[in-house]
TORVO-740391 format. One record per residue (C-alpha): residue number from 1; residue in three letters; chain; x, y, z. Coordinates in steps of 0.05 Angstrom, whole numbers, padded with zeros to 5 digits. Example, Ala and Ser with C-alpha at 12.3 -4.5 7.8 and 13.67 -1.06 7.14 Angstrom:
<sites>
@nr=1; rest=Ala; kette=A; east=00246; north=-00090; up=00156;
@nr=2; rest=Ser; kette=A; east=00273; north=-00021; up=00143;
</sites>
This chain:
<sites>
@nr=1; rest=Met; kette=A; east=01543; north=02037; up=03088;
@nr=2; rest=Arg; kette=A; east=01508; north=02095; up=03045;
@nr=3; rest=Ile; kette=A; east=01441; north=02116; up=03060;
@nr=4; rest=Asp; kette=A; east=01389; north=02099; up=03018;
@nr=5; rest=Arg; kette=A; east=01310; north=02112; up=03025;
@nr=6; rest=Glu; kette=A; east=01288; north=02053; up=03041;
@nr=7; rest=Thr; kette=A; east=01348; north=02049; up=03106;
@nr=8; rest=Ala; kette=A; east=01334; north=02120; up=03122;
@nr=9; rest=Glu; kette=A; east=01263; north=02111; up=03136;
@nr=10; rest=Ala; kette=A; east=01270; north=02040; up=03167;
@nr=11; rest=Leu; kette=A; east=01318; north=02090; up=03216;
@nr=12; rest=Val; kette=A; east=01264; north=02129; up=03235;
@nr=13; rest=Tyr; kette=A; east=01215; north=02092; up=03238;
@nr=14; rest=Gly; kette=A; east=01255; north=02047; up=03289;
@nr=15; rest=Gly; kette=A; east=01280; north=02096; up=03325;
@nr=16; rest=Ala; kette=A; east=01210; north=02126; up=03340;
@nr=17; rest=Ile; kette=A; east=01192; north=02059; up=03372;
@nr=18; rest=Leu; kette=A; east=01250; north=02055; up=03411;
@nr=19; rest=Gly; kette=A; east=01243; north=02143; up=03431;
@nr=20; rest=Gly; kette=A; east=01193; north=02109; up=03481;
@nr=21; rest=Gly; kette=A; east=01146; north=02174; up=03476;
@nr=22; rest=Gly; kette=A; east=01207; north=02215; up=03473;
@nr=23; rest=Gly; kette=A; east=01262; north=02234; up=03414;
@nr=24; rest=Gly; kette=A; east=01222; north=02287; up=03367;
@nr=25; rest=Ser; kette=A; east=01177; north=02280; up=03318;
@nr=26; rest=Met; kette=A; east=01176; north=02222; up=03270;
@nr=27; rest=Val; kette=A; east=01143; north=02275; up=03220;
@nr=28; rest=Ser; kette=A; east=01202; north=02310; up=03228;
@nr=29; rest=Gly; kette=A; east=01243; north=02254; up=03222;
@nr=30; rest=Leu; kette=A; east=01220; north=02236; up=03156;
@nr=31; rest=Val; kette=A; east=01236; north=02313; up=03124;
@nr=32; rest=Thr; kette=A; east=01301; north=02303; up=03149;
@nr=33; rest=Val; kette=A; east=01320; north=02243; up=03117;
@nr=34; rest=His; kette=A; east=01293; north=02256; up=03052;
@nr=35; rest=Leu; kette=A; east=01323; north=02331; up=03051;
@nr=36; rest=Ala; kette=A; east=01385; north=02293; up=03077;
@nr=37; rest=Leu; kette=A; east=01384; north=02242; up=03013;
@nr=38; rest=Ser; kette=A; east=01367; north=02302; up=02970;
@nr=39; rest=Leu; kette=A; east=01426; north=02334; up=02984;
@nr=40; rest=Asn; kette=A; east=01480; north=02281; up=02985;
@nr=41; rest=Ser; kette=A; east=01488; north=02212; up=03002;
@nr=42; rest=Pro; kette=A; east=01490; north=02204; up=03084;
@nr=43; rest=Glu; kette=A; east=01534; north=02141; up=03107;
@nr=44; rest=Ile; kette=A; east=01545; north=02107; up=03172;
@nr=45; rest=Ile; kette=A; east=01607; north=02065; up=03187;
@nr=46; rest=Ser; kette=A; east=01625; north=02016; up=03247;
@nr=47; rest=Leu; kette=A; east=01663; north=02042; up=03302;
@nr=48; rest=Ser; kette=A; east=01709; north=01989; up=03288;
@nr=49; rest=Asp; kette=A; east=01732; north=02036; up=03225;
@nr=50; rest=Leu; kette=A; east=01763; north=02082; up=03261;
@nr=51; rest=Ser; kette=A; east=01811; north=02088; up=03291;
@nr=52; rest=Pro; kette=A; east=01826; north=02101; up=03378;
@nr=53; rest=Asp; kette=A; east=01851; north=02171; up=03368;
@nr=54; rest=Ser; kette=A; east=01786; north=02200; up=03314;
@nr=55; rest=Leu; kette=A; east=01743; north=02252; up=03346;
@nr=56; rest=Ile; kette=A; east=01679; north=02239; up=03348;
@nr=57; rest=Leu; kette=A; east=01627; north=02300; up=03362;
@nr=58; rest=Thr; kette=A; east=01544; north=02283; up=03390;
@nr=59; rest=Val; kette=A; east=01490; north=02325; up=03362;
@nr=60; rest=Ser; kette=A; east=01426; north=02328; up=03387;
@nr=61; rest=Ala; kette=A; east=01368; north=02378; up=03386;
@nr=62; rest=Val; kette=A; east=01348; north=02398; up=03462;
@nr=63; rest=Gly; kette=A; east=01277; north=02425; up=03491;
@nr=64; rest=Ala; kette=A; east=01208; north=02396; up=03495;
@nr=65; rest=Pro; kette=A; east=01172; north=02370; up=03438;
@nr=66; rest=Ala; kette=A; east=01097; north=02412; up=03458;
@nr=67; rest=Ala; kette=A; east=01126; north=02478; up=03463;
@nr=68; rest=Arg; kette=A; east=01087; north=02519; up=03417;
@nr=69; rest=Glu; kette=A; east=01141; north=02567; up=03393;
@nr=70; rest=Lys; kette=A; east=01199; north=02522; up=03373;
@nr=71; rest=His; kette=A; east=01235; north=02546; up=03316;
@nr=72; rest=Val; kette=A; east=01299; north=02500; up=03281;
@nr=73; rest=Lys; kette=A; east=01323; north=02505; up=03213;
@nr=74; rest=Pro; kette=A; east=01350; north=02447; up=03186;
@nr=75; rest=Met; kette=A; east=01411; north=02483; up=03170;
@nr=76; rest=Asp; kette=A; east=01421; north=02501; up=03242;
@nr=77; rest=Phe; kette=A; east=01442; north=02438; up=03259;
@nr=78; rest=Val; kette=A; east=01496; north=02445; up=03212;
@nr=79; rest=His; kette=A; east=01524; north=02509; up=03246;
@nr=80; rest=Ala; kette=A; east=01530; north=02481; up=03319;
@nr=81; rest=Val; kette=A; east=01574; north=02425; up=03290;
@nr=82; rest=Gln; kette=A; east=01607; north=02485; up=03258;
@nr=83; rest=Met; kette=A; east=01615; north=02524; up=03320;
@nr=84; rest=Val; kette=A; east=01655; north=02471; up=03352;
@nr=85; rest=Met; kette=A; east=01691; north=02446; up=03296;
@nr=86; rest=Asn; kette=A; east=01720; north=02514; up=03304;
@nr=87; rest=Glu; kette=A; east=01740; north=02509; up=03372;
@nr=88; rest=Leu; kette=A; east=01782; north=02441; up=03359;
@nr=89; rest=Asp; kette=A; east=01849; north=02434; up=03343;
@nr=90; rest=Arg; kette=A; east=01843; north=02373; up=03302;
@nr=91; rest=Pro; kette=A; east=01793; north=02348; up=03244;
@nr=92; rest=Leu; kette=A; east=01719; north=02310; up=03266;
@nr=93; rest=Ala; kette=A; east=01732; north=02236; up=03239;
@nr=94; rest=Gly; kette=A; east=01648; north=02229; up=03245;
@nr=95; rest=Leu; kette=A; east=01583; north=02249; up=03283;
@nr=96; rest=Ile; kette=A; east=01535; north=02199; up=03330;
@nr=97; rest=Gln; kette=A; east=01468; north=02221; up=03352;
@nr=98; rest=Asn; kette=A; east=01453; north=02229; up=03425;
@nr=99; rest=Glu; kette=A; east=01399; north=02194; up=03423;
@nr=100; rest=Met; kette=A; east=01343; north=02142; up=03384;
@nr=101; rest=Gly; kette=A; east=01271; north=02178; up=03361;
@nr=102; rest=Gly; kette=A; east=01232; north=02196; up=03308;
@nr=103; rest=Phe; kette=A; east=01267; north=02254; up=03291;
@nr=104; rest=Ala; kette=A; east=01329; north=02248; up=03348;
@nr=105; rest=Ser; kette=A; east=01345; north=02177; up=03289;
@nr=106; rest=Ala; kette=A; east=01357; north=02219; up=03226;
@nr=107; rest=Asn; kette=A; east=01388; north=02280; up=03261;
@nr=108; rest=Gly; kette=A; east=01458; north=02276; up=03233;
@nr=109; rest=Leu; kette=A; east=01437; north=02261; up=03169;
@nr=110; rest=Ile; kette=A; east=01438; north=02330; up=03140;
@nr=111; rest=Gln; kette=A; east=01499; north=02352; up=03182;
@nr=112; rest=Ser; kette=A; east=01534; north=02284; up=03148;
@nr=113; rest=Ala; kette=A; east=01501; north=02302; up=03077;
@nr=114; rest=Val; kette=A; east=01538; north=02373; up=03083;
@nr=115; rest=Leu; kette=A; east=01599; north=02365; up=03112;
@nr=116; rest=Gly; kette=A; east=01615; north=02304; up=03086;
@nr=117; rest=Leu; kette=A; east=01622; north=02268; up=03167;
@nr=118; rest=Pro; kette=A; east=01602; north=02208; up=03165;
@nr=119; rest=Leu; kette=A; east=01558; north=02176; up=03228;
@nr=120; rest=Ile; kette=A; east=01576; north=02127; up=03271;
@nr=121; rest=Asp; kette=A; east=01546; north=02074; up=03295;
@nr=122; rest=Ala; kette=A; east=01541; north=02088; up=03369;
@nr=123; rest=Pro; kette=A; east=01499; north=02132; up=03396;
@nr=124; rest=Cys; kette=A; east=01505; north=02155; up=03469;
@nr=125; rest=Asn; kette=A; east=01431; north=02120; up=03480;
@nr=126; rest=Gly; kette=A; east=01400; north=02072; up=03438;
@nr=127; rest=Arg; kette=A; east=01340; north=02097; up=03472;
@nr=128; rest=Ala; kette=A; east=01309; north=02167; up=03489;
@nr=129; rest=His; kette=A; east=01320; north=02203; up=03549;
@nr=130; rest=Pro; kette=A; east=01299; north=02265; up=03589;
@nr=131; rest=Phe; kette=A; east=01363; north=02294; up=03616;
@nr=132; rest=Ala; kette=A; east=01427; north=02311; up=03572;
@nr=133; rest=Leu; kette=A; east=01474; north=02283; up=03629;
@nr=134; rest=Met; kette=A; east=01441; north=02212; up=03604;
@nr=135; rest=Gly; kette=A; east=01470; north=02222; up=03532;
@nr=136; rest=Ser; kette=A; east=01535; north=02253; up=03551;
@nr=137; rest=Leu; kette=A; east=01573; north=02186; up=03552;
@nr=138; rest=Gly; kette=A; east=01596; north=02181; up=03621;
@nr=139; rest=Leu; kette=A; east=01644; north=02249; up=03619;
@nr=140; rest=His; kette=A; east=01605; north=02274; up=03667;
@nr=141; rest=Lys; kette=A; east=01640; north=02230; up=03721;
@nr=142; rest=Lys; kette=A; east=01707; north=02251; up=03682;
@nr=143; rest=Asn; kette=A; east=01753; north=02285; up=03716;
@nr=144; rest=Gly; kette=A; east=01781; north=02350; up=03684;
@nr=145; rest=Tyr; kette=A; east=01741; north=02338; up=03615;
@nr=146; rest=Asp; kette=A; east=01729; north=02396; up=03587;
@nr=147; rest=Ser; kette=A; east=01662; north=02410; up=03546;
@nr=148; rest=Ile; kette=A; east=01649; north=02443; up=03485;
@nr=149; rest=Gln; kette=A; east=01572; north=02463; up=03479;
@nr=150; rest=Ala; kette=A; east=01537; north=02491; up=03409;
@nr=151; rest=Ala; kette=A; east=01457; north=02509; up=03417;
@nr=152; rest=Cys; kette=A; east=01433; north=02543; up=03355;
@nr=153; rest=Gly; kette=A; east=01362; north=02568; up=03341;
@nr=154; rest=Gly; kette=A; east=01299; north=02609; up=03351;
@nr=155; rest=Asn; kette=A; east=01247; north=02651; up=03309;
@nr=156; rest=Pro; kette=A; east=01282; north=02708; up=03286;
@nr=157; rest=Phe; kette=A; east=01211; north=02748; up=03271;
@nr=158; rest=Glu; kette=A; east=01191; north=02739; up=03351;
@nr=159; rest=Gly; kette=A; east=01263; north=02753; up=03373;
@nr=160; rest=Lys; kette=A; east=01271; north=02686; up=03405;
@nr=161; rest=Arg; kette=A; east=01336; north=02677; up=03345;
@nr=162; rest=Leu; kette=A; east=01406; north=02655; up=03385;
@nr=163; rest=Lys; kette=A; east=01475; north=02617; up=03380;
@nr=164; rest=Ile; kette=A; east=01511; north=02597; up=03440;
@nr=165; rest=Leu; kette=A; east=01576; north=02569; up=03441;
@nr=166; rest=Thr; kette=A; east=01584; north=02540; up=03523;
@nr=167; rest=Arg; kette=A; east=01656; north=02513; up=03551;
@nr=168; rest=Gly; kette=A; east=01661; north=02479; up=03619;
@nr=169; rest=Ser; kette=A; east=01635; north=02423; up=03659;
@nr=170; rest=Ile; kette=A; east=01584; north=02385; up=03619;
@nr=171; rest=Glu; kette=A; east=01542; north=02403; up=03677;
@nr=172; rest=Ser; kette=A; east=01544; north=02477; up=03676;
@nr=173; rest=Cys; kette=A; east=01549; north=02473; up=03596;
@nr=174; rest=Ser; kette=A; east=01481; north=02428; up=03592;
@nr=175; rest=Ser; kette=A; east=01445; north=02486; up=03636;
@nr=176; rest=Leu; kette=A; east=01469; north=02533; up=03593;
@nr=177; rest=Ile; kette=A; east=01437; north=02496; up=03530;
@nr=178; rest=Arg; kette=A; east=01371; north=02473; up=03563;
@nr=179; rest=Glu; kette=A; east=01358; north=02551; up=03587;
@nr=180; rest=Ala; kette=A; east=01379; north=02574; up=03517;
@nr=181; rest=Ser; kette=A; east=01324; north=02523; up=03488;
@nr=182; rest=Ile; kette=A; east=01275; north=02553; up=03534;
@nr=183; rest=Gln; kette=A; east=01297; north=02625; up=03506;
@nr=184; rest=Ala; kette=A; east=01292; north=02599; up=03440;
@nr=185; rest=Gly; kette=A; east=01218; north=02578; up=03442;
@nr=186; rest=Gly; kette=A; east=01222; north=02510; up=03458;
@nr=187; rest=Leu; kette=A; east=01273; north=02482; up=03421;
@nr=188; rest=Val; kette=A; east=01344; north=02480; up=03399;
@nr=189; rest=Ala; kette=A; east=01397; north=02443; up=03353;
@nr=190; rest=Val; kette=A; east=01460; north=02422; up=03395;
@nr=191; rest=Ala; kette=A; east=01528; north=02391; up=03384;
@nr=192; rest=Arg; kette=A; east=01571; north=02373; up=03435;
@nr=193; rest=Asn; kette=A; east=01627; north=02329; up=03474;
@nr=194; rest=Pro; kette=A; east=01686; north=02315; up=03420;
@nr=195; rest=Val; kette=A; east=01712; north=02256; up=03440;
@nr=196; rest=Pro; kette=A; east=01771; north=02197; up=03412;
@nr=197; rest=Ala; kette=A; east=01732; north=02140; up=03390;
@nr=198; rest=Ser; kette=A; east=01770; north=02103; up=03439;
@nr=199; rest=Trp; kette=A; east=01720; north=02122; up=03493;
@nr=200; rest=Leu; kette=A; east=01669; north=02103; up=03459;
@nr=201; rest=Ala; kette=A; east=01679; north=02037; up=03464;
@nr=202; rest=Glu; kette=A; east=01653; north=02028; up=03529;
@nr=203; rest=Thr; kette=A; east=01606; north=02079; up=03531;
@nr=204; rest=Ala; kette=A; east=01567; north=02089; up=03474;
@nr=205; rest=Ser; kette=A; east=01510; north=02052; up=03454;
@nr=206; rest=Val; kette=A; east=01554; north=02007; up=03390;
@nr=207; rest=Gly; kette=A; east=01506; north=01981; up=03340;
@nr=208; rest=Ala; kette=A; east=01435; north=02012; up=03356;
@nr=209; rest=Leu; kette=A; east=01428; north=02049; up=03292;
@nr=210; rest=Lys; kette=A; east=01428; north=01984; up=03262;
@nr=211; rest=His; kette=A; east=01389; north=01958; up=03310;
@nr=212; rest=Ala; kette=A; east=01332; north=02012; up=03310;
@nr=213; rest=Ile; kette=A; east=01335; north=01997; up=03226;
@nr=214; rest=Glu; kette=A; east=01315; north=01935; up=03238;
@nr=215; rest=Leu; kette=A; east=01252; north=01943; up=03286;
@nr=216; rest=Gly; kette=A; east=01242; north=02003; up=03231;
@nr=217; rest=Lys; kette=A; east=01243; north=01945; up=03168;
@nr=218; rest=Ala; kette=A; east=01199; north=01895; up=03208;
@nr=219; rest=Ser; kette=A; east=01150; north=01948; up=03229;
@nr=220; rest=Leu; kette=A; east=01141; north=01970; up=03162;
@nr=221; rest=Glu; kette=A; east=01147; north=01899; up=03132;
@nr=222; rest=Ala; kette=A; east=01079; north=01885; up=03182;
@nr=223; rest=Lys; kette=A; east=01042; north=01949; up=03163;
@nr=224; rest=Arg; kette=A; east=01057; north=01932; up=03089;
@nr=225; rest=Thr; kette=A; east=01023; north=01868; up=03099;
@nr=226; rest=Glu; kette=A; east=00967; north=01897; up=03143;
@nr=227; rest=Ala; kette=A; east=00998; north=01860; up=03202;
@nr=228; rest=Pro; kette=A; east=00999; north=01887; up=03265;
@nr=229; rest=Pro; kette=A; east=01060; north=01933; up=03278;
@nr=230; rest=Trp; kette=A; east=01074; north=01928; up=03354;
@nr=231; rest=Glu; kette=A; east=01058; north=01848; up=03344;
@nr=232; rest=Ala; kette=A; east=01120; north=01845; up=03295;
@nr=233; rest=Val; kette=A; east=01163; north=01899; up=03338;
@nr=234; rest=Lys; kette=A; east=01145; north=01858; up=03409;
@nr=235; rest=Lys; kette=A; east=01183; north=01791; up=03377;
@nr=236; rest=Arg; kette=A; east=01244; north=01835; up=03368;
@nr=237; rest=Leu; kette=A; east=01257; north=01866; up=03431;
@nr=238; rest=Ala; kette=A; east=01220; north=01806; up=03459;
@nr=239; rest=Gly; kette=A; east=01178; north=01852; up=03493;
@nr=240; rest=Asp; kette=A; east=01102; north=01850; up=03518;
@nr=241; rest=Val; kette=A; east=01040; north=01877; up=03492;
@nr=242; rest=Phe; kette=A; east=01016; north=01904; up=03562;
@nr=243; rest=Ala; kette=A; east=00948; north=01937; up=03544;
@nr=244; rest=Gln; kette=A; east=00910; north=01963; up=03495;
@nr=245; rest=Gly; kette=A; east=00845; north=02008; up=03499;
@nr=246; rest=Val; kette=A; east=00835; north=02088; up=03491;
@nr=247; rest=Val; kette=A; east=00855; north=02155; up=03527;
@nr=248; rest=Thr; kette=A; east=00817; north=02173; up=03578;
@nr=249; rest=Lys; kette=A; east=00864; north=02229; up=03608;
@nr=250; rest=Val; kette=A; east=00918; north=02260; up=03590;
@nr=251; rest=Glu; kette=A; east=00952; north=02313; up=03629;
@nr=252; rest=Leu; kette=A; east=01019; north=02352; up=03602;
@nr=253; rest=Glu; kette=A; east=01054; north=02411; up=03621;
@nr=254; rest=Thr; kette=A; east=01114; north=02442; up=03585;
@nr=255; rest=Lys; kette=A; east=01160; north=02463; up=03648;
@nr=256; rest=Gly; kette=A; east=01235; north=02482; up=03649;
@nr=257; rest=Gly; kette=A; east=01244; north=02459; up=03572;
@nr=258; rest=Phe; kette=A; east=01217; north=02393; up=03590;
@nr=259; rest=Asp; kette=A; east=01131; north=02358; up=03569;
@nr=260; rest=Ile; kette=A; east=01112; north=02333; up=03638;
@nr=261; rest=Gly; kette=A; east=01045; north=02294; up=03647;
@nr=262; rest=Thr; kette=A; east=01007; north=02218; up=03654;
@nr=263; rest=Val; kette=A; east=00963; north=02186; up=03612;
@nr=264; rest=Val; kette=A; east=00907; north=02138; up=03627;
@nr=265; rest=Leu; kette=A; east=00875; north=02087; up=03596;
@nr=266; rest=Asp; kette=A; east=00802; north=02053; up=03594;
@nr=267; rest=Ser; kette=A; east=00829; north=01983; up=03612;
@nr=268; rest=Gly; kette=A; east=00874; north=02012; up=03667;
@nr=269; rest=Pro; kette=A; east=00944; north=02025; up=03658;
@nr=270; rest=Glu; kette=A; east=00976; north=02097; up=03672;
@nr=271; rest=Leu; kette=A; east=01034; north=02114; up=03644;
@nr=272; rest=Ser; kette=A; east=01074; north=02177; up=03669;
@nr=273; rest=Phe; kette=A; east=01122; north=02217; up=03619;
@nr=274; rest=Leu; kette=A; east=01179; north=02279; up=03631;
@nr=275; rest=Asn; kette=A; east=01190; north=02274; up=03545;
@nr=276; rest=Glu; kette=A; east=01196; north=02203; up=03547;
@nr=277; rest=Phe; kette=A; east=01150; north=02150; up=03584;
@nr=278; rest=Thr; kette=A; east=01177; north=02135; up=03646;
@nr=279; rest=Thr; kette=A; east=01134; north=02096; up=03691;
@nr=280; rest=Leu; kette=A; east=01076; north=02039; up=03681;
@nr=281; rest=Asp; kette=A; east=01025; north=02027; up=03729;
@nr=282; rest=Phe; kette=A; east=00965; north=01974; up=03732;
@nr=283; rest=Glu; kette=A; east=00927; north=01951; up=03793;
@nr=284; rest=Gly; kette=A; east=00962; north=01994; up=03847;
@nr=285; rest=Ala; kette=A; east=01037; north=01962; up=03824;
@nr=286; rest=Arg; kette=A; east=01089; north=01983; up=03784;
@nr=287; rest=Arg; kette=A; east=01106; north=01940; up=03717;
@nr=288; rest=Tyr; kette=A; east=01154; north=01982; up=03688;
@nr=289; rest=Thr; kette=A; east=01199; north=02034; up=03695;
@nr=290; rest=Phe; kette=A; east=01252; north=02074; up=03659;
@nr=291; rest=Pro; kette=A; east=01303; north=02055; up=03631;
@nr=292; rest=Asp; kette=A; east=01251; north=01997; up=03606;
@nr=293; rest=Leu; kette=A; east=01216; north=02025; up=03547;
@nr=294; rest=Ile; kette=A; east=01149; north=02034; up=03539;
@nr=295; rest=Thr; kette=A; east=01128; north=02055; up=03477;
@nr=296; rest=Leu; kette=A; east=01038; north=02076; up=03452;
@nr=297; rest=Phe; kette=A; east=01025; north=02061; up=03380;
@nr=298; rest=Glu; kette=A; east=00963; north=02105; up=03350;
@nr=299; rest=Thr; kette=A; east=00918; north=02027; up=03325;
@nr=300; rest=Ala; kette=A; east=00895; north=02076; up=03271;
@nr=301; rest=Thr; kette=A; east=00963; north=02084; up=03237;
@nr=302; rest=Gly; kette=A; east=00998; north=02031; up=03271;
@nr=303; rest=Glu; kette=A; east=01053; north=02084; up=03290;
@nr=304; rest=Ala; kette=A; east=01080; north=02102; up=03359;
@nr=305; rest=Val; kette=A; east=01063; north=02163; up=03390;
@nr=306; rest=Asn; kette=A; east=01095; north=02221; up=03423;
@nr=307; rest=Ser; kette=A; east=01075; north=02236; up=03504;
@nr=308; rest=Ala; kette=A; east=01069; north=02309; up=03465;
@nr=309; rest=Asp; kette=A; east=01022; north=02281; up=03403;
@nr=310; rest=Val; kette=A; east=00976; north=02231; up=03457;
@nr=311; rest=Arg; kette=A; east=00904; north=02259; up=03459;
@nr=312; rest=Gln; kette=A; east=00840; north=02240; up=03498;
@nr=313; rest=Gly; kette=A; east=00804; north=02190; up=03455;
@nr=314; rest=Met; kette=A; east=00864; north=02156; up=03412;
@nr=315; rest=Gln; kette=A; east=00857; north=02079; up=03410;
@nr=316; rest=Val; kette=A; east=00919; north=02053; up=03435;
@nr=317; rest=Val; kette=A; east=00973; north=01987; up=03446;
@nr=318; rest=Val; kette=A; east=01022; north=01999; up=03500;
@nr=319; rest=Leu; kette=A; east=01086; north=01954; up=03480;
@nr=320; rest=Ala; kette=A; east=01139; north=01956; up=03531;
@nr=321; rest=Ser; kette=A; east=01208; north=01914; up=03543;
@nr=322; rest=Arg; kette=A; east=01258; north=01913; up=03593;
@nr=323; rest=Arg; kette=A; east=01319; north=01952; up=03598;
@nr=324; rest=Glu; kette=A; east=01367; north=01881; up=03590;
@nr=325; rest=Asn; kette=A; east=01332; north=01883; up=03520;
@nr=326; rest=Leu; kette=A; east=01360; north=01947; up=03498;
@nr=327; rest=Ile; kette=A; east=01430; north=01968; up=03475;
@nr=328; rest=Leu; kette=A; east=01435; north=02016; up=03528;
@nr=329; rest=Gly; kette=A; east=01499; north=02081; up=03544;
@nr=330; rest=Ala; kette=A; east=01530; north=02092; up=03599;
@nr=331; rest=Gly; kette=A; east=01481; north=02156; up=03620;
@nr=332; rest=Met; kette=A; east=01437; north=02105; up=03641;
@nr=333; rest=Lys; kette=A; east=01486; north=02063; up=03701;
@nr=334; rest=Asp; kette=A; east=01486; north=02133; up=03736;
@nr=335; rest=Val; kette=A; east=01439; north=02143; up=03803;
@nr=336; rest=Ser; kette=A; east=01446; north=02210; up=03819;
@nr=337; rest=Leu; kette=A; east=01403; north=02223; up=03746;
@nr=338; rest=Phe; kette=A; east=01356; north=02176; up=03767;
@nr=339; rest=Lys; kette=A; east=01344; north=02210; up=03839;
@nr=340; rest=Arg; kette=A; east=01326; north=02272; up=03793;
@nr=341; rest=Leu; kette=A; east=01274; north=02236; up=03748;
@nr=342; rest=Glu; kette=A; east=01252; north=02218; up=03819;
@nr=343; rest=Glu; kette=A; east=01243; north=02280; up=03845;
@nr=344; rest=Val; kette=A; east=01219; north=02318; up=03778;
@nr=345; rest=Leu; kette=A; east=01160; north=02275; up=03771;
@nr=346; rest=Asn; kette=A; east=01142; north=02259; up=03852;
@nr=347; rest=Arg; kette=A; east=01149; north=02178; up=03833;
@nr=348; rest=Pro; kette=A; east=01187; north=02125; up=03861;
@nr=349; rest=Ile; kette=A; east=01241; north=02119; up=03807;
@nr=350; rest=Ile; kette=A; east=01310; north=02094; up=03839;
@nr=351; rest=Glu; kette=A; east=01276; north=02021; up=03871;
@nr=352; rest=Tyr; kette=A; east=01254; north=01999; up=03805;
@nr=353; rest=Ala; kette=A; east=01304; north=02027; up=03764;
@nr=354; rest=Cys; kette=A; east=01369; north=02017; up=03800;
@nr=355; rest=Gly; kette=A; east=01344; north=01961; up=03849;
@nr=356; rest=Gly; kette=A; east=01380; north=01899; up=03847;
@nr=357; rest=Ser; kette=A; east=01392; north=01895; up=03781;
@nr=358; rest=Gly; kette=A; east=01465; north=01914; up=03774;
@nr=359; rest=Cys; kette=A; east=01437; north=01975; up=03723;
@nr=360; rest=Cys; kette=A; east=01462; north=02036; up=03769;
@nr=361; rest=Asp; kette=A; east=01530; north=02050; up=03794;
@nr=362; rest=Arg; kette=A; east=01516; north=02076; up=03862;
</sites>
């Protein structure tokens, strides 16, 4: 389907909800979709419309949303795709997003508009996630897979402009891209990991774009009728409006290319985040744990709020939904990635994320 303004904006709003505190700025997402629509008519197609051997490329942004020196231009995302295309022995058939989020769900629309490549409704993950390997379609477990990754970004007037193309194991390439984001001031545009469409059928989040659009439309319709958007979203996600309150404490540190911190509400809940909200504790007990979705809505605007944008004194609603209600990719089944998350946050994760639910492959 060709993307019109209503659908594009719904994709951004729904993506921001599924970002769960990460996935980039909704403001940036809206700017992106409007720019893309001014250039051309981006297209979304179903995975079933492609032949199994069609070549697909992932697009993403890597870095810390709160980084003060981040600088990425719209054409940087196009250039990253072109850098990878120059390394391929056959044409690309389409693009997929790495994750959902206020910007991440819109990422790919400008590339589609400029390069004439459709977006495939099979992103790597149907929510946002902190680590690149969580959006790598399980390729880090595929013996001998040759990853190609390109990154572009940075402010040339501050000596931070860079372009990098790397090829090798996914782990090595992803580490280099993360370091590139730091050197570029906090954020880079990325294209990576060409795969045949057949690989997506078992590893991607097929239908997640449609899911985001439906959530966004429900949220926007609620706003138009002055109803609480979180109530409309709650129904579609089979979620729980867990708490409402005023933010009394925010701790945020940008470190190693990530935003890391905690948010505390006067009504008692404490949330930790590594870009995305990762844990929700209340009255001394764990209530939700990534990849469960934890999303904050600002009551004044009715919009989802990223972890980097939460401020003391903000009135918020906490919406949460279990992972079973989301469309998740293969990266959400690797216990080693949850172990890394546990180590960075210094909080128990695995026993909640992987304990007895069949979520993780050990």
